[in-house]
PLY file of the C-alpha trace (Angstrom):
ply
format ascii 1.0
element vertex 358
property float x
property float y
property float z
element edge 357
property int vertex1
property int vertex2
end_header
-5.17 27.46 20.64
-6.51 24.21 19.25
-10.03 23.31 20.36
-11.20 20.08 21.99
-13.23 19.28 18.88
-10.16 19.64 16.67
-8.18 17.35 18.98
-11.00 14.78 18.82
-11.02 14.92 15.01
-7.23 14.55 14.84
-7.33 11.59 17.23
-10.07 9.95 15.14
-8.10 10.56 11.94
-5.00 8.95 13.49
-6.98 5.99 14.83
-8.66 5.31 11.48
-5.33 5.63 9.66
-3.59 3.22 12.05
-6.52 0.79 11.88
-6.36 0.68 8.07
-2.56 0.51 7.88
-2.25 -2.79 9.78
-4.04 -5.08 7.29
-2.77 -2.89 4.45
0.79 -4.15 4.97
-0.25 -7.76 4.39
-2.45 -6.82 1.42
0.51 -5.12 -0.26
2.91 -7.96 0.56
0.46 -10.52 -0.83
-0.01 -8.42 -3.99
-3.76 -8.16 -3.49
-3.84 -4.43 -2.79
-6.82 -3.89 -5.08
-8.86 -6.28 -2.96
-9.02 -3.46 -0.43
-10.71 -1.34 -3.09
-13.08 -4.16 -3.97
-13.97 -4.90 -0.35
-14.36 -1.25 0.68
-16.99 -0.86 -2.04
-18.54 -4.33 -1.96
-19.35 -4.20 1.76
-21.93 -1.49 1.09
-24.89 -3.83 0.37
-24.00 -5.86 3.49
-24.11 -2.70 5.60
-27.36 -1.52 4.04
-29.15 -4.85 4.37
-28.03 -5.24 7.98
-29.18 -1.67 8.66
-32.61 -2.60 7.34
-32.69 -5.49 9.82
-31.42 -3.74 12.97
-32.45 -0.15 12.12
-29.29 1.47 13.53
-26.02 2.67 12.03
-24.30 2.16 15.38
-25.10 -1.54 15.69
-22.06 -3.85 15.81
-24.06 -6.22 13.60
-23.12 -3.95 10.70
-19.66 -5.50 11.00
-21.24 -8.91 10.48
-23.07 -7.75 7.36
-19.90 -6.14 6.02
-17.82 -9.24 6.75
-20.34 -11.43 4.92
-20.38 -9.09 1.91
-16.59 -8.94 1.94
-16.29 -12.71 2.01
-18.82 -13.03 -0.82
-16.66 -10.63 -2.82
-13.55 -12.72 -2.24
-15.31 -16.03 -2.93
-16.95 -14.76 -6.12
-13.67 -13.24 -7.31
-11.83 -16.52 -6.67
-14.61 -18.43 -8.45
-14.31 -16.26 -11.57
-10.51 -16.66 -11.52
-10.78 -20.44 -11.18
-12.82 -20.58 -14.39
-9.54 -19.66 -16.16
-11.52 -17.22 -18.29
-10.61 -14.09 -16.32
-7.50 -12.77 -14.59
-7.66 -11.35 -11.06
-7.88 -7.69 -12.08
-10.75 -8.40 -14.48
-12.57 -10.52 -11.88
-12.25 -7.75 -9.27
-13.39 -5.19 -11.84
-16.56 -7.18 -12.41
-17.44 -8.09 -8.84
-17.03 -4.95 -6.75
-18.85 -2.50 -9.08
-21.81 -4.91 -9.04
-21.91 -5.09 -5.23
-21.35 -1.35 -4.84
-24.06 -0.50 -7.37
-26.53 -2.73 -5.56
-25.74 -0.91 -2.31
-26.17 2.53 -3.90
-29.51 1.49 -5.44
-30.75 0.17 -2.08
-29.81 3.46 -0.39
-31.49 5.51 -3.10
-34.69 3.49 -2.95
-35.16 2.69 0.71
-32.85 4.82 2.89
-33.53 8.38 1.79
-35.03 9.39 5.12
-32.09 8.27 7.23
-28.52 9.46 7.48
-27.17 6.84 5.09
-26.67 8.74 1.85
-24.37 8.48 -1.14
-22.18 11.44 -0.07
-21.51 9.82 3.30
-20.72 6.53 1.55
-18.16 8.17 -0.72
-16.58 10.81 1.53
-17.44 9.88 5.11
-18.21 12.34 7.87
-15.04 12.81 9.88
-16.01 16.32 11.01
-19.33 15.12 12.45
-18.10 11.82 13.87
-17.31 13.30 17.33
-20.97 14.28 17.75
-22.21 10.72 17.33
-21.65 9.68 20.94
-22.43 6.58 22.97
-24.63 7.18 26.00
-24.52 4.92 29.07
-27.00 5.81 31.81
-27.34 9.23 30.23
-23.60 9.88 30.35
-21.50 10.22 27.16
-18.54 7.82 27.13
-17.09 8.98 23.84
-17.93 8.90 20.18
-19.03 5.75 18.40
-16.21 6.18 15.87
-13.59 6.36 18.63
-14.67 3.10 20.26
-15.31 1.20 17.02
-11.90 2.08 15.55
-10.14 1.38 18.86
-11.75 -2.07 19.07
-10.81 -2.93 15.48
-7.24 -1.72 16.10
-7.11 -4.06 19.09
-8.47 -6.96 17.02
-6.06 -6.29 14.14
-3.15 -5.98 16.55
-3.99 -9.23 18.36
-4.48 -11.12 15.08
-1.17 -9.81 13.75
0.63 -10.74 16.97
-0.87 -14.23 17.19
-0.55 -15.21 13.52
2.36 -13.08 12.32
4.62 -16.03 11.54
1.88 -18.01 9.80
0.65 -15.06 7.71
4.17 -14.03 6.71
5.12 -17.56 5.71
1.93 -18.02 3.70
2.68 -14.79 1.82
6.26 -15.61 0.86
6.04 -19.40 0.52
2.49 -20.71 0.32
3.62 -24.25 -0.57
5.84 -24.61 2.49
3.14 -22.97 4.61
0.71 -25.67 3.49
3.23 -28.43 4.23
3.76 -26.92 7.68
0.02 -27.18 8.29
-0.69 -23.44 8.40
-3.57 -23.55 5.85
-2.64 -20.48 3.75
-6.08 -20.30 2.11
-7.76 -20.06 5.50
-5.28 -17.37 6.54
-6.09 -15.50 3.32
-9.81 -15.58 4.04
-9.09 -14.48 7.61
-7.17 -11.51 6.24
-10.13 -10.66 4.03
-12.50 -10.82 7.04
-10.34 -8.42 9.07
-10.04 -6.18 6.00
-13.85 -6.14 5.73
-14.24 -5.28 9.42
-11.63 -2.55 9.11
-13.33 -1.13 6.02
-16.75 -0.93 7.66
-15.32 0.66 10.81
-13.67 3.33 8.64
-16.64 3.53 6.31
-18.74 5.99 8.30
-15.73 8.18 9.11
-13.74 8.52 5.87
-15.95 6.93 3.21
-15.26 4.12 0.77
-12.80 6.02 -1.44
-10.34 7.18 1.21
-10.31 3.76 2.91
-8.28 2.41 -0.02
-5.67 5.16 0.31
-5.40 4.65 4.07
-4.85 0.91 3.63
-2.45 0.90 0.72
-0.45 4.15 0.72
1.29 3.79 4.13
2.13 0.14 3.42
3.44 0.92 -0.06
5.54 3.77 1.32
6.95 1.58 4.09
7.87 -1.12 1.57
10.20 1.39 -0.11
11.91 2.28 3.15
12.54 -1.11 4.77
12.80 -4.81 3.95
11.69 -6.40 7.24
7.98 -7.16 7.56
7.97 -6.11 11.22
9.65 -2.84 10.33
7.20 -2.32 7.49
4.35 -2.51 9.98
6.04 -0.04 12.33
6.97 2.41 9.57
3.52 2.21 7.98
1.92 3.13 11.32
4.21 6.13 11.68
3.44 7.24 8.13
-0.29 6.80 8.73
-0.18 9.07 11.79
1.96 11.69 10.01
-0.43 11.77 7.05
-3.45 12.11 9.34
-1.98 15.01 11.34
-0.63 16.85 8.30
-3.81 16.18 6.35
-5.92 17.79 9.08
-3.51 20.75 9.29
-3.69 21.41 5.55
-7.48 20.98 5.53
-7.92 23.42 8.42
-5.58 25.92 6.77
-7.35 25.94 3.41
-10.87 24.95 4.58
-11.11 21.86 2.38
-12.01 18.19 2.87
-10.08 16.61 5.75
-10.28 13.07 4.41
-9.24 14.26 0.96
-6.20 16.03 2.41
-5.23 12.95 4.41
-5.30 10.89 1.21
-3.25 13.54 -0.60
-0.68 13.63 2.23
-0.37 9.86 1.98
0.28 10.26 -1.74
2.88 12.96 -1.16
4.72 10.84 1.42
4.73 7.94 -1.04
6.17 10.13 -3.80
8.87 11.41 -1.44
9.80 7.83 -0.54
9.74 6.84 -4.20
12.21 9.61 -4.94
14.40 9.59 -1.83
14.31 6.06 -0.34
17.91 5.02 0.52
17.97 1.84 -1.59
14.78 1.63 -3.64
14.26 5.31 -4.41
14.63 6.72 -7.91
17.50 9.04 -6.91
19.41 6.21 -5.20
18.91 3.97 -8.23
20.09 6.65 -10.65
23.18 7.29 -8.54
23.78 3.56 -8.19
23.37 3.09 -11.94
25.92 5.82 -12.62
28.38 4.26 -10.19
27.83 0.88 -11.83
28.52 2.35 -15.29
31.62 4.13 -14.02
32.91 0.93 -12.39
32.21 -1.01 -15.58
34.15 1.54 -17.66
37.09 1.35 -15.28
37.00 -2.46 -15.33
37.24 -2.56 -19.13
40.04 0.02 -19.17
42.00 -2.01 -16.62
41.36 -5.15 -18.66
42.68 -3.51 -21.81
45.68 -2.19 -19.93
46.45 -5.63 -18.50
46.28 -7.13 -22.01
48.76 -4.49 -23.25
46.21 -3.08 -25.66
46.17 -6.17 -27.86
43.79 -6.07 -30.80
41.65 -8.89 -29.46
41.24 -7.38 -26.00
37.95 -5.77 -27.05
36.26 -9.16 -27.34
38.21 -10.55 -24.42
36.43 -8.12 -22.14
33.49 -10.48 -22.25
35.49 -12.79 -20.03
34.57 -10.46 -17.21
31.28 -12.36 -17.12
29.16 -9.68 -18.77
26.65 -10.05 -21.53
27.50 -8.99 -25.07
25.00 -6.11 -24.97
26.43 -4.78 -21.70
29.98 -4.88 -23.07
28.86 -3.00 -26.17
27.07 -0.32 -24.14
30.12 0.30 -21.94
32.61 0.30 -24.80
30.47 2.73 -26.81
30.53 5.07 -23.82
34.33 4.73 -23.59
34.71 5.41 -27.32
32.50 8.50 -27.00
34.79 9.76 -24.21
37.82 9.02 -26.43
39.27 6.68 -23.81
39.58 3.75 -26.24
39.67 3.39 -30.01
37.11 1.63 -32.19
39.35 -1.45 -32.41
39.53 -1.75 -28.64
42.85 -0.10 -27.78
43.64 2.40 -25.08
44.10 5.98 -26.21
46.59 8.31 -24.61
43.68 9.95 -22.82
42.57 6.54 -21.56
46.06 5.74 -20.25
46.17 9.09 -18.47
42.76 8.41 -16.95
44.02 5.08 -15.57
47.11 6.69 -14.12
44.90 9.16 -12.25
42.99 6.24 -10.71
46.16 5.03 -9.08
0 1
1 2
2 3
3 4
4 5
5 6
6 7
7 8
8 9
9 10
10 11
11 12
12 13
13 14
14 15
15 16
16 17
17 18
18 19
19 20
20 21
21 22
22 23
23 24
24 25
25 26
26 27
27 28
28 29
29 30
30 31
31 32
32 33
33 34
34 35
35 36
36 37
37 38
38 39
39 40
40 41
41 42
42 43
43 44
44 45
45 46
46 47
47 48
48 49
49 50
50 51
51 52
52 53
53 54
54 55
55 56
56 57
57 58
58 59
59 60
60 61
61 62
62 63
63 64
64 65
65 66
66 67
67 68
68 69
69 70
70 71
71 72
72 73
73 74
74 75
75 76
76 77
77 78
78 79
79 80
80 81
81 82
82 83
83 84
84 85
85 86
86 87
87 88
88 89
89 90
90 91
91 92
92 93
93 94
94 95
95 96
96 97
97 98
98 99
99 100
100 101
101 102
102 103
103 104
104 105
105 106
106 107
107 108
108 109
109 110
110 111
111 112
112 113
113 114
114 115
115 116
116 117
117 118
118 119
119 120
120 121
121 122
122 123
123 124
124 125
125 126
126 127
127 128
128 129
129 130
130 131
131 132
132 133
133 134
134 135
135 136
136 137
137 138
138 139
139 140
140 141
141 142
142 143
143 144
144 145
145 146
146 147
147 148
148 149
149 150
150 151
151 152
152 153
153 154
154 155
155 156
156 157
157 158
158 159
159 160
160 161
161 162
162 163
163 164
164 165
165 166
166 167
167 168
168 169
169 170
170 171
171 172
172 173
173 174
174 175
175 176
176 177
177 178
178 179
179 180
180 181
181 182
182 183
183 184
184 185
185 186
186 187
187 188
188 189
189 190
190 191
191 192
192 193
193 194
194 195
195 196
196 197
197 198
198 199
199 200
200 201
201 202
202 203
203 204
204 205
205 206
206 207
207 208
208 209
209 210
210 211
211 212
212 213
213 214
214 215
215 216
216 217
217 218
218 219
219 220
220 221
221 222
222 223
223 224
224 225
225 226
226 227
227 228
228 229
229 230
230 231
231 232
232 233
233 234
234 235
235 236
236 237
237 238
238 239
239 240
240 241
241 242
242 243
243 244
244 245
245 246
246 247
247 248
248 249
249 250
250 251
251 252
252 253
253 254
254 255
255 256
256 257
257 258
258 259
259 260
260 261
261 262
262 263
263 264
264 265
265 266
266 267
267 268
268 269
269 270
270 271
271 272
272 273
273 274
274 275
275 276
276 277
277 278
278 279
279 280
280 281
281 282
282 283
283 284
284 285
285 286
286 287
287 288
288 289
289 290
290 291
291 292
292 293
293 294
294 295
295 296
296 297
297 298
298 299
299 300
300 301
301 302
302 303
303 304
304 305
305 306
306 307
307 308
308 309
309 310
310 311
311 312
312 313
313 314
314 315
315 316
316 317
317 318
318 319
319 320
320 321
321 322
322 323
323 324
324 325
325 326
326 327
327 328
328 329
329 330
330 331
331 332
332 333
333 334
334 335
335 336
336 337
337 338
338 339
339 340
340 341
341 342
342 343
343 344
344 345
345 346
346 347
347 348
348 349
349 350
350 351
351 352
352 353
353 354
354 355
355 356
356 357
């Protein structure tokens, strides 16, 4: 029988996964997925400096410090890009290691005596999160992680509901969004603020590495399974919960890292979608490609038959609206199957093949 502690850990894992999946959809759609990696690392100095000020890891002011550090990351990255000397990936690669390194140095120098160490920063403490409870009048009202993730989920959900149309329009048509008065740049910075808040809420539970997987993997998997943005959000939430539950199950079975297993499960679900998605999956594309080749071969055979196997029918096949290279690929395949001759005439085997089609 599953214990109450295990249930609490599973619930926390699901909450953190759902919390990260919501902004992750918009990050993937906007093609700034790596900003989640940058922010999840760059918020560290903001958290550490705010901890030095307030002296508590449970203070909500840590969200403020993280949001400021996240915004500085975005602003500095945009500044480097606007110099026209660096592309976005290079700018991100310069900014977030700097911020993260500063945070690690500050922890090593000034926070050795408190529970804010490098291992927690990298891997989180999901197993111990239920023991960090909030006390009101001496009565425990739940763990800090439970309430912080629940509040951020509520904030992310409200922001998505209120500004869904504006955010979606700014992603797919920034110019029209600007003409409509939606201020896409402001919406982008708002997305980065919510991403920063989400990252710091997940920071103490799953660490900076796994946050990236929880934000990007469910959204990337959902993008392979559906085209609608609303459906992508719904599917990504389902995938996030499935990965959290299965990740905990595997971790408990083999006595390994829970957060690591959750990240691996997200990766496995993505690979399954990449292979088996109905329209975008590799298997569906291979099958579709084979059907397309087979239809193309039949079209050329029918063309040749309609032209009564005239000697110029080989070149006339281009009138089907295909490119020269495509015609050559298909005809080479037909020649290899001995359905047509090298000069573009039907063989007896080709004529028999056509008769079987009818």
